[in-house]
Structure formats: C-alpha cells, structure tokens
C-alpha atoms as a printed R data frame, in Angstrom:
   type eleno elety resid chain resno       x      y      z
1  ATOM     1    CA   MET     A     1 -35.152 10.646 24.365
2  ATOM     2    CA   THR     A     2 -33.914 14.209 24.751
3  ATOM     3    CA   LYS     A     3 -35.555 17.019 22.807
4  ATOM     4    CA   ASN     A     4 -33.346 19.454 20.951
5  ATOM     5    CA   ARG     A     5 -33.896 22.832 22.561
6  ATOM     6    CA   ASN     A     6 -32.676 26.309 21.807
7  ATOM     7    CA   GLN     A     7 -29.916 27.320 24.189
8  ATOM     8    CA   HIS     A     8 -30.217 30.540 26.193
9  ATOM     9    CA   VAL     A     9 -27.350 32.403 27.876
10 ATOM    10    CA   VAL     A    10 -28.949 34.238 30.805
11 ATOM    11    CA   PRO     A    11 -27.855 36.213 33.877
12 ATOM    12    CA   HIS     A    12 -27.643 34.135 37.067
13 ATOM    13    CA   PRO     A    13 -26.966 35.140 40.696
14 ATOM    14    CA   GLU     A    14 -23.663 33.240 40.509
15 ATOM    15    CA   GLY     A    15 -22.655 34.632 37.084
16 ATOM    16    CA   TRP     A    16 -24.147 33.381 33.810
17 ATOM    17    CA   ALA     A    17 -26.208 30.300 33.039
18 ATOM    18    CA   VAL     A    18 -26.794 28.168 29.972
19 ATOM    19    CA   LYS     A    19 -30.384 26.952 29.869
20 ATOM    20    CA   GLY     A    20 -32.329 24.841 27.408
21 ATOM    21    CA   ALA     A    21 -35.567 26.516 26.295
22 ATOM    22    CA   GLY     A    22 -38.369 25.722 28.729
23 ATOM    23    CA   SER     A    23 -36.043 24.318 31.393
24 ATOM    24    CA   GLU     A    24 -36.298 25.425 34.999
25 ATOM    25    CA   ARG     A    25 -32.748 24.382 35.838
26 ATOM    26    CA   ALA     A    26 -29.564 25.596 34.221
27 ATOM    27    CA   THR     A    27 -27.476 23.179 32.196
28 ATOM    28    CA   LYS     A    28 -24.340 24.943 33.423
29 ATOM    29    CA   VAL     A    29 -23.533 28.018 35.550
30 ATOM    30    CA   VAL     A    30 -20.223 29.825 34.987
31 ATOM    31    CA   GLU     A    31 -18.603 33.099 36.048
32 ATOM    32    CA   THR     A    32 -18.428 34.915 32.711
33 ATOM    33    CA   GLN     A    33 -20.836 35.486 29.845
34 ATOM    34    CA   ARG     A    34 -18.064 34.642 27.371
35 ATOM    35    CA   GLU     A    35 -17.650 31.192 28.933
36 ATOM    36    CA   ALA     A    36 -21.438 30.616 28.906
37 ATOM    37    CA   ILE     A    37 -21.633 31.629 25.225
38 ATOM    38    CA   SER     A    38 -18.894 29.142 24.334
39 ATOM    39    CA   ILE     A    39 -20.743 26.312 26.096
40 ATOM    40    CA   ALA     A    40 -24.128 27.261 24.611
41 ATOM    41    CA   ARG     A    41 -22.625 27.524 21.106
42 ATOM    42    CA   GLY     A    42 -21.197 24.015 21.369
43 ATOM    43    CA   ILE     A    43 -24.533 22.560 22.505
44 ATOM    44    CA   ALA     A    44 -26.492 24.440 19.814
45 ATOM    45    CA   GLN     A    45 -24.093 23.335 17.073
46 ATOM    46    CA   ASN     A    46 -24.269 19.733 18.264
47 ATOM    47    CA   GLN     A    47 -28.088 19.766 18.366
48 ATOM    48    CA   GLY     A    48 -28.612 21.951 15.280
49 ATOM    49    CA   THR     A    49 -30.624 24.546 17.240
50 ATOM    50    CA   GLU     A    50 -30.402 28.254 18.057
51 ATOM    51    CA   MET     A    51 -28.351 30.078 20.678
52 ATOM    52    CA   LEU     A    52 -29.932 33.178 22.227
53 ATOM    53    CA   ILE     A    53 -27.747 35.552 24.220
54 ATOM    54    CA   HIS     A    54 -29.478 37.701 26.825
55 ATOM    55    CA   GLY     A    55 -28.005 40.895 28.245
56 ATOM    56    CA   GLU     A    56 -27.748 41.745 31.936
57 ATOM    57    CA   ASN     A    57 -31.281 43.178 31.731
58 ATOM    58    CA   GLY     A    58 -32.591 39.783 30.564
59 ATOM    59    CA   ARG     A    59 -33.547 40.936 27.061
60 ATOM    60    CA   ILE     A    60 -32.288 39.028 24.020
61 ATOM    61    CA   ARG     A    61 -29.395 40.933 22.459
62 ATOM    62    CA   GLU     A    62 -28.167 38.403 19.919
63 ATOM    63    CA   ARG     A    63 -29.220 35.106 18.364
64 ATOM    64    CA   ASN     A    64 -27.376 32.616 16.204
65 ATOM    65    CA   SER     A    65 -28.862 29.657 14.372
66 ATOM    66    CA   TYR     A    66 -26.981 26.406 13.906
67 ATOM    67    CA   GLY     A    67 -29.920 24.506 12.394
68 ATOM    68    CA   ASN     A    68 -30.989 23.641  8.897
69 ATOM    69    CA   ASP     A    69 -31.949 27.107  7.715
70 ATOM    70    CA   PRO     A    70 -33.246 27.367  4.156
71 ATOM    71    CA   PHE     A    71 -31.215 29.517  1.788
72 ATOM    72    CA   PRO     A    72 -32.436 31.839  0.500
73 ATOM    73    CA   PRO     A    73 -34.819 32.465  3.390
74 ATOM    74    CA   LYS     A    74 -38.530 32.474  2.614
75 ATOM    75    CA   GLY     A    75 -40.428 35.741  2.839
C-alpha cells in the first residue's frame, strides 16, 4: 500500500524534480520548474495532499493544499 505524501518540486542537476516527502529518489525529473509544478499538482490533487514549491536556493517559496482542510481554519 502506498502512503499519500506531500509532493515537493525541487532543483535537480538535470532541471527540476518532483519528490514525495521523505523519498530519496525523484518521482520525475523534467527540464522546467513549470512542468514539475504541473506534475506535482496532479499527484497532490489525486492523493489529497500538499504541493510544496522550492526555489533555486532550495527554500520553500510556495505551498498549496489539495487535502481536506477544515473551513474555517482552527486557530
């Protein structure tokens, strides 16, 4: 059984990679960040998880949730 994991778009020596949280290996490596975001968004929507987009420096610059978020948020 596969765990649902947040999807990360991260820099890669060959372009950009889509990685599941905690995974050593990339799910997919593509040339452009835009292409990686599209792939990660599809996976996150399908799994009901989050997509985290990292900048070229490796720091998270954006995150989008496709899960069951409560509305209104608590806190």
